[in-house]
C-alpha positions in Angstrom: 99.0 -20.3 -33.4 96.2 -21.2 -31.5 92.8 -20.9 -33.3 91.5 -18.3 -30.6 94.5 -16.2 -31.1 94.1 -16.1 -35.1 90.4 -15.2 -34.7 91.7 -12.4 -32.4 94.0 -10.8 -34.9 91.6 -11.5 -38.0 89.0 -9.2 -35.7 91.3 -6.6 -35.0 92.9 -6.3 -38.5 89.1 -6.4 -39.7 88.5 -3.5 -37.4 91.9 -1.5 -38.2 91.0 -1.7 -41.9 87.0 -0.6 -41.3 88.7 2.4 -39.3 91.0 3.2 -42.1 88.2 3.4 -44.3 86.2 5.5 -42.2 89.4 7.8 -41.9 90.1 8.2 -45.7 86.3 9.0 -46.3 86.8 11.8 -43.9 89.5 13.2 -45.5 87.6 13.2 -49.0 84.7 15.0 -47.1 87.2 17.4 -45.5 88.2 18.2 -49.5 84.6 18.0 -51.1 82.1 19.4 -48.7 81.7 23.0 -47.2 82.5 23.4 -43.5 78.5 23.6 -42.9 78.4 19.8 -43.6 81.9 18.2 -42.6 81.0 17.5 -39.2 77.6 15.9 -39.6 78.9 14.1 -42.8 81.9 12.7 -41.2 80.0 11.5 -38.3 77.4 9.8 -40.4 80.3 7.8 -41.9 81.8 7.0 -38.3 78.0 6.0 -37.5 78.8 2.9 -39.8 81.5 1.9 -37.8 80.3 2.6 -34.1 76.3 2.9 -34.4 74.6 5.6 -32.3 71.2 7.1 -32.3 71.8 10.8 -32.0 74.6 13.2 -31.8 75.4 16.5 -30.8 78.6 18.6 -31.2 80.1 22.3 -31.2 81.8 24.9 -29.1 81.2 25.3 -25.8 82.5 27.8 -22.9 83.6 26.1 -19.6 81.7 26.7 -16.4 83.0 29.4 -14.1 81.7 30.7 -10.8 79.3 33.0 -12.3 78.0 31.0 -15.3 77.0 27.5 -16.5 78.7 26.4 -19.5 77.4 27.8 -22.7 77.2 26.1 -26.2 77.7 29.0 -28.7 77.8 27.0 -31.9 76.6 23.5 -32.3 75.0 21.0 -34.7 73.0 17.8 -34.1 71.7 14.4 -35.6 68.0 13.4 -34.7 67.8 15.9 -32.2 65.3 18.9 -32.1 66.1 22.2 -32.9 65.4 23.2 -29.2 67.8 20.6 -27.8 70.5 23.4 -27.0 68.2 25.6 -25.6 66.5 22.9 -23.4 69.9 21.7 -22.0 71.2 25.4 -21.1 68.0 25.2 -18.6 70.1 22.6 -16.4 73.8 23.2 -17.8 75.1 24.5 -14.5 74.1 20.9 -12.8 74.6 18.3 -15.7 77.0 16.2 -13.8 78.0 14.5 -17.0 78.7 17.5 -19.0 81.0 19.0 -16.2 82.9 15.6 -16.1 83.6 16.0 -19.8 84.8 19.5 -19.7 86.8 18.5 -16.7 88.9 16.0 -18.6 89.7 17.3 -22.0 90.9 14.9 -24.3 89.2 11.8 -22.7 86.1 9.9 -23.7 83.4 9.9 -20.8 80.8 7.5 -20.8 77.8 7.1 -18.7 74.5 4.5 -18.8 71.4 5.2 -17.3 69.5 8.2 -16.2 71.8 8.7 -13.0 72.1 12.5 -12.5 71.5 13.7 -8.9 69.3 16.3 -10.7 65.6 15.2 -11.6 65.6 18.1 -14.2 69.1 16.6 -15.8 67.3 13.3 -15.8 64.0 14.5 -17.3 65.7 16.1 -20.2 67.7 12.9 -20.9 64.5 10.8 -20.9 62.8 13.2 -23.4 65.5 12.7 -25.7 66.3 9.1 -24.8 69.8 9.8 -24.1 70.6 6.9 -21.8 73.9 5.9 -23.2 76.0 9.0 -23.7 79.5 9.2 -24.8 81.3 12.6 -25.2 84.7 13.8 -25.8 85.9 17.4 -25.4 88.9 19.3 -26.5 90.6 22.6 -25.6 90.5 24.6 -28.8 92.9 27.5 -27.4 92.8 29.7 -30.9 88.9 30.2 -30.2 89.1 30.6 -26.4 86.5 27.7 -26.1 86.3 23.9 -26.0 85.2 21.8 -29.1 82.9 18.7 -28.1 81.4 15.8 -29.8 78.8 13.5 -28.0 77.0 10.6 -29.0 73.8 8.9 -27.8 72.0 5.6 -27.5 68.6 5.2 -26.4 67.5 2.8 -23.4 67.0 -0.4 -25.7 70.5 -0.3 -26.8 73.7 -1.4 -25.4 76.3 0.7 -23.9 79.3 1.9 -25.8 82.0 -0.4 -25.0 85.9 0.2 -24.8 86.8 -0.5 -28.4 84.1 1.8 -29.4 85.3 4.5 -26.9 89.1 4.1 -28.4 88.0 4.4 -32.1 85.6 7.4 -31.1 88.6 9.1 -29.3 90.9 8.3 -32.5 88.1 9.4 -34.8 87.6 12.7 -33.2 91.5 13.8 -33.3 91.2 13.5 -37.2 87.7 15.2 -37.2 88.7 18.1 -35.0 92.3 18.5 -37.0 90.4 18.7 -40.5 87.6 20.9 -39.1 90.5 23.4 -37.7 92.3 23.4 -41.0 88.9 24.1 -42.8 88.5 27.1 -40.4 92.3 28.2 -41.1 92.0 28.2 -44.8 88.6 30.2 -44.4 89.8 32.9 -42.2 93.4 32.9 -43.6 94.9 33.4 -40.0 97.2 31.6 -37.9 94.7 29.6 -35.6 97.3 28.2 -33.3 96.7 31.6 -31.2 94.5 34.2 -33.0 91.3 33.3 -34.0 89.1 34.4 -30.8 87.8 37.4 -32.7 86.8 35.7 -35.7 83.4 33.9 -36.9 82.3 31.6 -39.9 78.7 31.8 -40.6 76.0 30.9 -43.5 74.1 33.4 -45.0 71.0 32.4 -42.9 73.1 33.5 -39.8 73.9 29.6 -38.5 77.4 29.8 -37.2 80.2 27.2 -38.1 82.8 28.7 -36.2 83.2 31.4 -33.4 85.7 32.6 -31.2 85.3 33.5 -27.4 86.1 37.3 -28.0 83.4 37.6 -30.8 80.9 35.9 -28.5 81.7 38.1 -25.6 81.0 41.4 -27.9 78.0 40.2 -29.4 76.4 39.4 -26.3 77.6 42.6 -24.2 76.2 44.4 -27.3 73.2 42.7 -28.2 71.8 41.5 -24.9 69.8 38.3 -24.8 71.8 36.7 -27.5 72.8 33.0 -26.7 75.1 31.6 -29.4 74.7 29.1 -32.4 72.6 31.8 -34.7 73.8 35.4 -35.3 71.6 38.0 -33.8 69.0 39.4 -36.3 70.8 42.5 -36.4 74.0 41.0 -37.8 71.8 38.4 -40.0 70.6 41.8 -41.7 74.1 42.8 -42.5 75.2 39.4 -44.2 73.8 39.9 -47.5 75.6 43.3 -47.7 79.0 41.8 -47.5 81.8 43.1 -47.8 80.9 45.6 -45.3 81.5 46.8 -41.7 79.0 47.0 -38.8 79.4 48.8 -35.4 79.3 46.9 -32.0 79.8 49.5 -29.6 83.5 50.8 -29.8 84.4 47.9 -32.1 83.8 47.2 -35.6 82.6 44.1 -37.1 84.2 43.3 -40.8 82.0 41.0 -42.8 83.6 39.5 -45.9 82.0 36.9 -48.2 83.6 33.4 -48.6 81.6 31.5 -51.3 78.4 30.6 -49.3 79.9 31.9 -46.2 80.5 35.1 -44.6 83.7 35.7 -42.4 83.1 38.0 -39.6 86.2 39.6 -38.1 86.0 41.7 -34.7 88.8 44.8 -34.7 89.2 47.6 -33.0 90.7 50.9 -34.4 94.1 52.5 -32.9 93.4 55.9 -30.9 93.2 58.8 -33.7 93.2 56.8 -36.8 90.6 57.9 -39.3 89.6 55.3 -41.8 86.5 55.0 -44.3 84.6 51.7 -43.9 86.0 50.5 -47.5 89.3 51.2 -46.4 89.2 49.4 -43.4 87.5 46.2 -45.3 90.3 46.3 -47.8 93.1 46.7 -44.9 91.4 43.9 -43.1 91.3 41.6 -46.1 94.9 42.3 -47.0 96.3 41.3 -43.5 94.0 38.2 -43.8 96.4 37.1 -47.1 93.8 38.5 -49.8 95.9 39.8 -52.9 94.9 43.1 -54.7 93.1 41.4 -57.2 90.9 39.2 -54.9 90.3 42.3 -52.9 89.2 44.3 -56.0 86.7 41.4 -56.9 85.5 41.3 -53.5 84.7 44.8 -53.4 83.9 45.6 -56.8 86.9 48.1 -57.0 89.9 48.4 -59.5 93.3 47.0 -58.3 94.6 50.6 -58.5 91.7 51.8 -56.1 92.5 49.1 -53.9 96.4 50.2 -53.7 95.5 53.7 -53.0 92.9 52.4 -50.1 96.1 50.3 -48.7 98.4 52.9 -48.9 96.2 55.5 -47.1 95.7 53.0 -44.5 99.5 52.3 -44.1 99.9 56.2 -43.5 96.9 56.8 -41.3 97.8 53.9 -38.9 101.8 54.3 -39.2 102.3 50.7 -40.2 105.1 49.4 -42.6 104.1 45.8 -43.2 101.3 43.4 -43.6 102.1 41.6 -40.4 102.1 45.4 -38.5 98.8 46.1 -40.5 97.1 42.9 -39.0 98.7 43.7 -35.4 97.3 47.3 -35.3 93.8 46.2 -36.7 93.3 43.7 -33.9 94.8 45.5 -31.1 92.6 44.9 -27.9 93.3 48.4 -26.4 91.9 50.8 -28.6 89.1 53.2 -27.9 88.6 55.2 -31.0 85.4 55.2 -33.1 85.0 54.6 -36.8 84.5 57.8 -38.5 82.3 57.3 -41.9 83.2 59.4 -44.9 81.7 59.7 -48.2 
C-alpha cells in the first residue's frame, strides 16, 4: 500500500471514530437531559468535531405569497436574545434562508456578505455571520420546518465538504432523537398528528410547537410572533392542569415535570363537558392511566373513572381512539360550558 493511501485511510478512520463518539454522546444526552437543553448541548458536542462560532435552530414556517418565513420556536448559541426578531425584519428577502427552505434535507453553505439586499448584509455583518451553513428538514407532524444553522466569522475559514457531510449526518441523528423526545412527552403519533400541540417551559419558552397551535394563538392573541408564549398563556402555566379558552377552541395545559404540554382541541357540537372532565379526557386519550390522571389532577381514581364515563356518554364514543379523534375534531363550533 502506498504511503499516501495509508495516510488517507488513517485520516478517514480517525474522522469516523470521532463522529461515532459524537453520536454516542448525543444518544446519552437524549436520555439524560431535558428537551430544553438537548439541542443546545448536542450542538456543543458537535462543535468539538466541526468548530463554529455561533448557532441558531428551531421550527420555521416556509414563505408564502402573503407572508415571509417565520421562526416560531428557536434556540441559539452565542447570539443575542433579539436575533430572531432582527432576522424577521428582512426574512422575506433573505436569499440564503430561501435557498435552505427550498432544498429540505440539503446542506446549504455560503461565504461573504453577498446577499442582494443591503439590509440582509448589514444583519449578517452585525452578528459576524460570514460563513453560514444550514440544513432544513420537513417536519410534517408539526406543519413546520426544522432548521439548524451554524456560523463562522470573517476571520475563520469556510465550512468544507467534509464538514458539511458530517453536519448532515449529525443533524439526521439530532432531529430523530429530538422528535422521539417530543413524541414521548405529548404521547401521540408524531407521524401525522402533532400540529395542535406544544411543549413549553414554565417561563413560557417553547420547546416544540405545531403550526395549528401557532395559527390559533396568533389569530386570538394578535401581535404574538412565536418562540415565547403570550403573557395570557404564560399566566395559566402554573395552574396546569387546566383548560383555557382561545376563541372557539380550548387549550388544555398538562404538567409534565418542568414542562407543560399544550393541546389545542375543539369540542363537538352539543357536547357539554366540565373543564376537569375535558382535561381528564384529553389526558386519557393521550395515553395516561387512571392513576396518572388522578395524581395530575389531585383526584381519586374513582372520580377519574366517573369523569371519563360521563365523557364517553356525552361524546358518544366507545374507545380511547374514538375519544381522541372526537376531542381533536377540526370541525366543531361548540363552546365549552363551565360547570361547578
